[in-house]
N, C-alpha and C positions, 0 to 999 in steps of 0.2 A: 796677456790673457787676451786669447781673441774672442771677438763678438760672434754670438749664435745668428748665422743668417738661418731666419724660420723661412723664405724662399715663398713658394707657393702651399705652404702649410694653410695658412687662412681659406685659400682657395678649394683647397680637400677638403678643411672642417666644414664648407660651403655645402660643398656637394653632397659630403655624406648626410647633413644634417635636412638638406632638401631631399636624398634619396629615402632617407627612415621616416621624413614627414609625409611623403605621398607613399609609402607601402603602410603607414598608420591609416590615413585615408582610406586606401584600395581594401586595407583585411577587415580594418571596422566597418564601412559600407557593406561587404559581405555578411555582416555578422560573425566572423569567425571569432571575436574578442566575446560577443556576448553567448556563443556557443562554449565558450570556457568556463561561463560563470553561471551556466544555467542549475537547475534542480535535477536531481537525477534519483529517482526515486527507487528503492530497495525493499524487496519483499523477504521477510523471513519467517519461518514456522519450526520448531521443535517440539518434541512431544513431552514436556515438562512446565515447569513455571517459568516466566509469566504467560505464556501461551496457551497451557490449559491450564484453566484453574477452577478448582473446586468451592462451591459458595456454601454457607448454609442461609436459609431461608428461614429459619425457627431460632429459639435463643439455646436449644439444645446445644448447638454447635456442630451437629452433623453434617456432613458435608452433602447435600441433598441434589444440589445444581453443578453440574460439569460444565464449564464456558470454554470454546474453543475460540481462538482468534489467532489472527497475525498480526505481525509487526511491519509497522510502514515509514522509513525512515527516508530523509533526504541528505544526500552525500553531498549535493552540488554547495555551489556558495549563494546564489539567488533563494529566497524562499519559492517552495513549490505552491502555486494559489488554485484553490477551487479544488482540492482532493478530495475525490468519491471514492468508495467502493462499492464492488456489485459481483452478484453471483451470476456470472456469464453462461454457466453450462453445468450441466451435471448429469450421472450415468449412474444406475443403479443395477447390482449383478451384471456390469459391463455392456448395459444397454442403453444409450443416450434418452434421456426425457424428453420428450417433446410437450410435456404436460406441465411443464414449469417453465415457465418464462423469466426472462433476468430481470432481478429485482436489485434494489439498493439495500446494501447492509449498514447496521449502525455501529457507530463511533465508539467505541469505550471511554470510559474517564470524563464524559460530559453531561449534563443533565439529559434526561431522555426528551425535554422538549425541543432541544438542540442538537440530539444526538445523529440526525439524517442532514443535517446544513453541512455544505462544503467546510472545509478546515483547509488552513494554510501550516504549512510545514518548514518551519525555519532550519537554518543551516544544522544538521547535525539533531537536529530533533526528532524522536521517534515518537509515533501513536500506535494504538492497537485498533484494529477491526475485528468486531466480532461477527464471527461466521454462522455459528451453530451453538445451540446449547440442549443439554439432557436433564430435566427439572425430573427428579424422583428416580433414577433409574430408566426413566419410561421411553418414548421414542425420541430422535432428536429433532430440535424444530430451527427453522432457517431464524436467524434475527432479522428480520425485516420489519414494515410495518405492522400493524397490528391495530385492531379495535376497531370503532365504529367507520374510519376515515380510509380504510382501503381494503378494498374488495377486489383481492388479486385472479380471482375465477380459477385458484387451482388451491391443493393443499402443499401448505409450507410446512408440514411435518416430513420425516424422513423415518420409515422405520428401522426398530433397531438391531431386528432380526435379518437385516439385508445390508450389504456392502454397497456403501456409493462413492463416488469420485467427484468431487467438488472443482471448479476452474473459479478463481475469483481473479477480478482485475482493480487495479487502483490506477484513475483515470485523473490529468491534470490539468490548466488551463496552460502550462508552462513546464509541462515537462512529460516523457514519452510514457504513454500508457506501460504499464508493468503487470505480467499475471504471476498465477502461484496454484500447483493444484496440490489439492487433500485428498485423503484417504480415511473414510470412517468405517468401521467395522466394532461389533462388539463380540466379544469371544468368551470364553468359560472365565477369563483370568478379567475381564471387564474391558472397557473400550480400548480400541486399538487405534491411533490417530496418527499418519504419517503423511511425511511431504512427497507426492510424486512426481 
């Protein structure tokens, strides 16, 4: 049986290892690996539960408040830090509204005292952002700051007898901004909400 002569194999292994070390250092220095790990936000809406939710405000059980919200999910590996949602544009009956400024929207599923604070979304986590609600079948209300601590200088209600096109964006400290558009109308059969 002959002995196997490895010859220059150790030299080749050393060269390959050196090449890989340099490649990793160069790619890591440009942020290439970080881009693979970064958070990726996805926004979704469908005209059913849990995006459109009827809620009863009294013991009778009658659904007298309709909430419209969008889902925000992190499809990346790293957490999306400091996420906030804002209404960034509004058109009524096809005309852009200059009388309504961009406003921050409220996160669902957290106490009201913390619903405007930025949230972190872990990998695969989904949270909902309230956009508008319609109490008692009246006008739509933008779900933003209210009470004595907010004086927007404009109305935050949207007339139910008009059609509205809303543009919502979600911003994060370490992820690309994502946006989504919704249309609101109230017809003879009730509210019609759709993604546009």
